[in-house]
C-alpha positions as CSV (number, residue, x, y, z in Angstrom):
1,M,130.7,50.9,146.8
2,S,132.4,49.6,149.9
3,D,131.8,46.3,151.6
4,L,128.6,46.1,153.7
5,A,128.8,47.1,157.3
6,D,132.3,48.6,156.7
7,Y,131.3,52.0,158.1
8,D,132.2,53.7,161.3
9,A,130.4,57.1,161.4
10,F,127.5,59.1,160.1
11,L,127.6,62.6,158.8
12,L,124.7,64.9,158.4
13,L,125.5,67.4,155.6
14,S,123.3,70.4,155.2
15,F,123.1,73.9,153.7
16,G,123.6,75.9,156.8
17,G,122.2,79.2,157.9
18,P,123.0,82.3,160.1
19,E,122.4,82.2,163.8
20,G,122.4,85.9,164.5
21,P,122.0,89.3,162.8
22,E,125.8,89.7,162.4
23,D,126.0,86.4,160.5
24,V,123.5,87.2,157.8
25,M,125.6,89.1,155.2
26,P,128.7,86.8,155.6
27,F,126.4,83.8,155.2
28,L,124.8,85.2,152.0
29,R,128.2,86.1,150.6
30,N,129.3,82.5,151.2
31,V,126.1,81.2,149.4
32,T,126.6,83.5,146.4
33,R,130.4,83.5,146.1
34,G,131.5,83.6,142.5
35,R,128.1,84.2,141.0
36,G,128.3,88.0,140.6
37,I,125.2,88.8,142.7
38,P,124.9,92.5,143.3
39,E,125.3,93.8,146.9
40,E,121.8,95.4,146.7
41,R,120.3,92.0,146.0
42,L,122.0,90.5,149.0
43,T,120.8,93.4,151.1
44,A,117.2,92.7,150.0
45,V,117.5,89.0,150.8
46,A,119.1,89.8,154.2
47,E,115.8,91.5,155.1
48,H,114.1,88.1,155.0
49,Y,116.5,86.8,157.6
50,Q,116.2,89.9,159.7
51,H,112.4,89.3,159.7
52,L,113.4,86.2,161.8
53,R,115.9,88.3,163.9
54,G,118.8,87.1,161.8
55,V,118.4,83.4,162.8
56,S,117.6,80.7,160.3
57,P,115.6,77.9,161.6
58,I,117.7,75.4,159.6
59,N,120.5,74.9,162.2
60,A,118.0,74.3,165.1
61,G,116.2,71.9,162.8
62,N,119.4,70.0,162.1
63,R,120.1,69.7,165.8
64,E,116.6,68.4,166.4
65,L,117.0,65.9,163.5
66,L,120.3,64.7,164.9
67,A,118.7,64.1,168.3
68,A,115.9,62.2,166.8
69,L,118.3,60.1,164.7
70,G,120.2,59.3,167.8
71,V,117.1,57.7,169.3
72,E,116.2,56.0,165.9
73,F,119.7,54.6,165.5
74,A,119.7,53.2,169.0
75,D,116.3,51.5,168.4
76,R,117.7,49.9,165.2
77,G,121.0,48.8,166.8
78,I,123.0,51.2,164.6
79,D,126.1,52.1,166.5
80,L,127.7,55.0,164.5
81,P,129.1,58.2,166.0
82,M,127.2,61.2,164.5
83,Y,128.8,64.3,163.0
84,W,127.3,67.4,161.4
85,G,128.7,69.8,158.8
86,N,127.3,72.6,156.6
87,R,128.1,73.9,153.1
88,N,127.7,77.6,153.9
89,W,127.9,78.2,157.7
90,K,129.2,76.9,160.9
91,P,129.7,74.1,161.6
92,Y,131.4,73.8,158.2
93,V,131.7,70.4,156.6
94,A,135.5,70.8,156.4
95,D,135.7,71.2,160.1
96,A,133.5,68.2,160.7
97,V,135.7,66.0,158.4
98,R,138.8,67.2,160.2
99,H,137.1,66.2,163.5
100,M,136.3,62.8,162.1
101,R,139.9,62.3,160.9
102,D,141.2,63.2,164.4
103,D,138.7,60.8,165.9
104,G,140.0,58.0,163.7
105,V,137.0,57.6,161.5
106,Q,137.9,55.6,158.4
107,R,134.7,55.5,156.4
108,A,131.4,57.4,156.9
109,L,127.9,57.4,155.5
110,V,126.6,60.8,154.5
111,F,123.0,62.0,154.6
112,T,122.4,65.3,152.8
113,T,119.3,67.3,153.4
114,S,118.2,67.3,149.7
115,A,115.9,64.7,148.4
116,T,116.5,64.9,144.6
117,A,119.1,65.0,141.8
118,S,120.5,68.2,140.2
119,F,123.8,70.0,140.3
120,S,122.9,72.1,143.4
121,A,121.0,69.3,145.2
122,C,123.5,66.5,144.7
123,R,126.7,67.1,142.6
124,Q,127.6,70.2,144.5
125,Y,127.3,68.4,147.8
126,R,129.6,65.7,146.4
127,G,132.0,68.4,145.5
128,D,131.8,69.8,149.1
129,L,132.7,66.4,150.5
130,A,135.7,66.0,148.1
131,Q,136.9,69.5,149.1
132,A,136.5,68.8,152.8
133,R,138.6,65.6,152.4
134,A,141.3,67.6,150.6
135,V,141.3,70.2,153.4
136,A,141.5,67.5,156.1
137,G,144.5,66.0,154.2
138,E,146.2,62.7,155.0
139,G,144.0,60.4,157.0
140,A,140.7,61.9,155.9
141,P,137.9,59.4,156.0
142,E,136.1,58.1,153.0
143,L,132.7,59.7,152.6
144,E,129.9,57.9,150.9
145,K,126.6,59.7,150.2
146,L,123.3,58.0,150.8
147,R,120.9,57.8,147.9
148,H,118.1,60.2,147.1
149,F,114.9,59.8,149.0
150,F,112.3,61.8,147.0
151,D,110.1,58.7,146.7
152,H,111.0,56.9,150.0
153,P,107.7,55.8,151.7
154,G,108.8,57.6,154.9
155,F,109.4,60.9,153.2
156,V,106.1,60.6,151.4
157,A,104.3,59.7,154.6
158,A,105.7,62.6,156.5
159,N,104.7,65.1,153.9
160,A,101.3,63.5,153.5
161,D,100.6,63.9,157.2
162,G,101.6,67.6,156.9
163,V,99.1,68.1,154.1
164,R,96.3,66.4,156.1
165,T,97.1,68.7,159.1
166,A,96.9,71.8,156.8
167,L,93.6,70.6,155.3
168,E,92.1,70.3,158.8
169,S,93.1,73.9,159.6
170,L,91.0,75.3,156.7
171,P,87.6,76.9,157.5
172,T,84.8,74.4,157.9
173,G,83.7,72.9,154.7
174,Q,86.6,74.0,152.5
175,A,89.0,71.0,152.9
176,G,87.3,68.8,150.3
177,G,87.6,71.4,147.5
178,A,91.0,72.8,148.4
179,R,93.6,72.6,145.7
180,L,96.8,70.8,146.6
181,V,99.8,72.8,145.6
182,F,103.4,71.5,146.0
183,T,106.5,73.7,145.9
184,A,110.2,73.2,145.3
185,H,113.1,75.5,144.8
186,S,113.2,76.9,141.3
187,I,116.5,76.4,139.4
188,P,117.6,77.6,136.0
189,V,116.0,75.7,133.2
190,A,119.6,74.9,132.0
191,M,120.4,73.3,135.3
192,N,117.3,71.2,135.2
193,D,118.1,70.1,131.7
194,T,121.5,68.8,132.7
195,S,120.2,66.9,135.8
196,G,120.5,63.1,135.7
197,P,122.7,60.8,133.7
198,Q,120.8,61.3,130.5
199,A,120.4,65.1,130.9
200,N,116.7,64.7,131.0
201,G,115.4,67.1,133.5
202,L,115.4,64.6,136.4
203,Y,115.2,67.3,139.1
204,A,111.7,68.5,138.0
205,A,110.6,64.9,137.3
206,Q,111.6,63.8,140.8
207,Q,109.9,66.8,142.4
208,R,106.7,66.0,140.5
209,E,106.9,62.4,141.5
210,T,107.1,63.4,145.2
211,A,104.1,65.7,144.7
212,R,102.1,62.9,143.0
213,L,102.9,60.4,145.6
214,V,101.9,62.7,148.5
215,A,98.7,63.8,146.7
216,E,97.7,60.2,146.1
217,S,98.5,59.3,149.7
218,V,96.1,62.0,150.9
219,R,93.3,61.8,148.3
220,G,93.7,58.5,146.4
221,T,94.8,57.5,142.9
222,D,94.7,60.2,140.2
223,A,94.4,63.0,142.8
224,A,94.6,66.4,141.3
225,F,97.6,68.5,142.3
226,D,99.9,71.2,141.1
227,L,103.7,71.5,141.2
228,V,105.0,75.1,141.3
229,W,108.2,76.8,142.2
230,Q,109.6,79.3,144.7
231,S,112.7,81.1,145.8
232,R,113.9,82.2,142.3
233,S,117.1,84.3,142.7
234,G,118.5,84.6,139.1
235,P,118.6,87.5,136.6
236,P,115.2,88.3,135.0
237,G,116.5,87.4,131.5
238,V,117.5,83.8,132.4
239,P,114.8,81.2,132.2
240,W,114.0,79.4,135.5
241,L,111.4,76.7,136.3
242,E,107.9,78.2,136.4
243,P,105.2,79.0,137.5
244,D,106.1,80.9,140.7
245,V,103.8,80.0,143.6
246,N,102.4,83.5,143.8
247,E,101.5,83.6,140.1
248,H,99.9,80.2,140.5
249,L,97.7,81.3,143.4
250,R,96.5,84.2,141.3
251,A,95.6,81.8,138.5
252,L,93.8,79.5,140.9
253,A,91.7,82.3,142.3
254,A,90.9,83.5,138.8
255,S,89.6,80.0,137.9
256,G,87.3,80.0,140.9
257,V,89.3,78.0,143.4
258,T,88.5,79.2,146.9
259,A,91.0,77.3,149.0
260,A,94.6,76.0,148.6
261,V,97.0,74.0,150.7
262,V,100.6,74.6,149.9
263,S,103.2,71.9,150.8
264,P,106.9,72.4,150.5
265,T,107.8,68.9,149.4
266,G,111.0,70.2,147.7
267,F,112.4,71.0,151.1
268,V,113.3,68.9,154.1
269,A,113.0,71.6,156.8
270,D,111.1,74.8,157.4
271,H,114.0,77.1,156.9
272,V,114.0,80.8,155.9
273,E,113.1,80.4,152.2
274,V,110.1,78.3,153.2
275,V,109.0,80.6,156.0
276,W,109.5,83.8,154.0
277,D,108.2,82.7,150.6
278,L,105.2,80.7,151.9
279,D,104.3,82.0,155.3
280,V,104.8,85.7,154.4
281,E,104.7,86.3,150.6
282,A,102.3,83.5,149.5
283,Q,100.1,83.9,152.5
284,H,99.8,87.7,151.7
285,T,99.0,86.9,148.1
286,A,96.3,84.5,149.1
287,A,94.8,87.1,151.5
288,E,94.7,89.7,148.8
289,L,92.9,87.2,146.6
290,G,90.4,86.2,149.3
291,L,91.7,82.6,148.9
292,S,91.7,80.4,152.0
293,Y,95.2,79.3,152.5
294,A,97.1,76.8,154.7
295,R,100.7,75.7,154.6
296,A,101.8,72.2,155.4
297,P,105.0,71.7,157.4
298,A,108.1,70.2,155.8
299,A,109.2,66.6,156.8
300,G,111.5,68.0,159.5
301,T,111.6,65.5,162.4
302,H,108.4,63.6,161.6
303,P,108.8,60.1,162.9
304,A,108.2,58.5,159.4
305,F,111.0,60.7,157.9
306,V,113.4,59.9,160.8
307,A,112.7,56.2,160.3
308,A,113.3,56.6,156.6
309,I,116.8,57.9,157.3
310,G,117.4,54.9,159.5
311,Q,116.3,52.7,156.7
312,L,118.6,54.4,154.2
313,V,121.5,53.7,156.6
314,E,120.5,50.1,157.0
315,E,120.5,49.6,153.2
316,R,124.2,50.3,153.3
317,L,125.1,48.6,156.5
318,H,123.1,45.4,156.0
319,G,122.1,45.3,152.4
320,T,118.4,45.5,153.2
321,E,116.0,45.9,150.3
322,P,115.7,49.6,149.2
323,L,112.3,51.1,149.9
324,A,110.9,53.3,147.1
325,L,107.5,54.2,145.6
326,G,106.6,55.3,142.1
327,S,108.1,54.5,138.8
328,L,111.3,56.6,138.4
329,G,113.6,54.1,140.0
330,L,116.4,54.4,142.6
331,C,118.7,57.4,142.1
332,G,121.9,58.5,143.8
333,I,123.7,55.1,144.2
334,D,127.2,55.2,142.8
335,C,126.4,58.2,140.6
336,P,128.7,58.4,137.5
337,L,131.3,61.1,137.6
338,G,129.5,63.2,135.0
339,C,126.1,63.0,136.6
340,C,124.3,66.3,137.2
341,P,127.0,68.6,135.9
342,A,127.0,72.4,136.5
343,P,125.3,74.1,133.5
344,S,127.5,76.4,131.5
345,R,127.9,79.9,133.0
346,A,126.5,81.4,129.8
347,A,123.3,79.4,130.3
348,V,122.6,80.8,133.7
349,A,124.1,84.3,133.5
350,S,122.4,87.5,132.3
């Protein structure tokens, strides 16, 4: 780790998304490059984006987050120029790093829009940063990723407020008995099993910890909740984390539950996967079942989440005490080189 306060820029690193119909298929090919995904599968997923006229909300969300962070940093006296780069679409992270190099940036703090450990949520982003530095070449700035924030009080508070808002939107008298259901992006079981330094399924454990902390913030200690998964994209024969949110809603209805609030705590923003999977498919499933349904917003630009990012930056700038809830401990600080490796191709291929 570098000396405290020895940073001269901030980089927001995100997944990226198309900003028009003509961008959709090139974007999806970027996302799936090297994975052997059939063209017909990409065409099917493209329809989800076309449902939103080919525009993913993620880029607009990142612009809004950067604007909110500009205000937050100014209030905290943090004087760092801000940059933004994506893994899979413009503005690409390599272009952002070249821009930083040309501006004379020497060392930057990097915030990624993923709260937990795992290959796709952490190690792959670290690889993106290394590749971007290689593309930028001589004079490329050092890039240091901020830690995971799955249990940061601000992230928890933002999601808890979203759950409360969703509960209030249910029909009169149903909020008290509504089941709290939290979702995260499913990943191959093999990838979950290799997440964390001890290969102990840290991704699922951290997702469950976020869900628990949010549920207890809303309903008190030992609040009942469920953690389920969404957005599976792998071959049918490969085990992924289960149950799927739609399967779970069916099970809840069969058990007599009459209302559910679904909260996408595994995501930072309301992007296409959240909107399609939860506002279209899951909502349709609930309607078929006669289940009252409300979806909580992601953390987005909630003031508590924006403040949390400011606090994460201050940890590195000034050595302030890290803020974290729960019992899993801090994660993502000086990760060892072998942390969260990619699972073997045989483990995730059909």
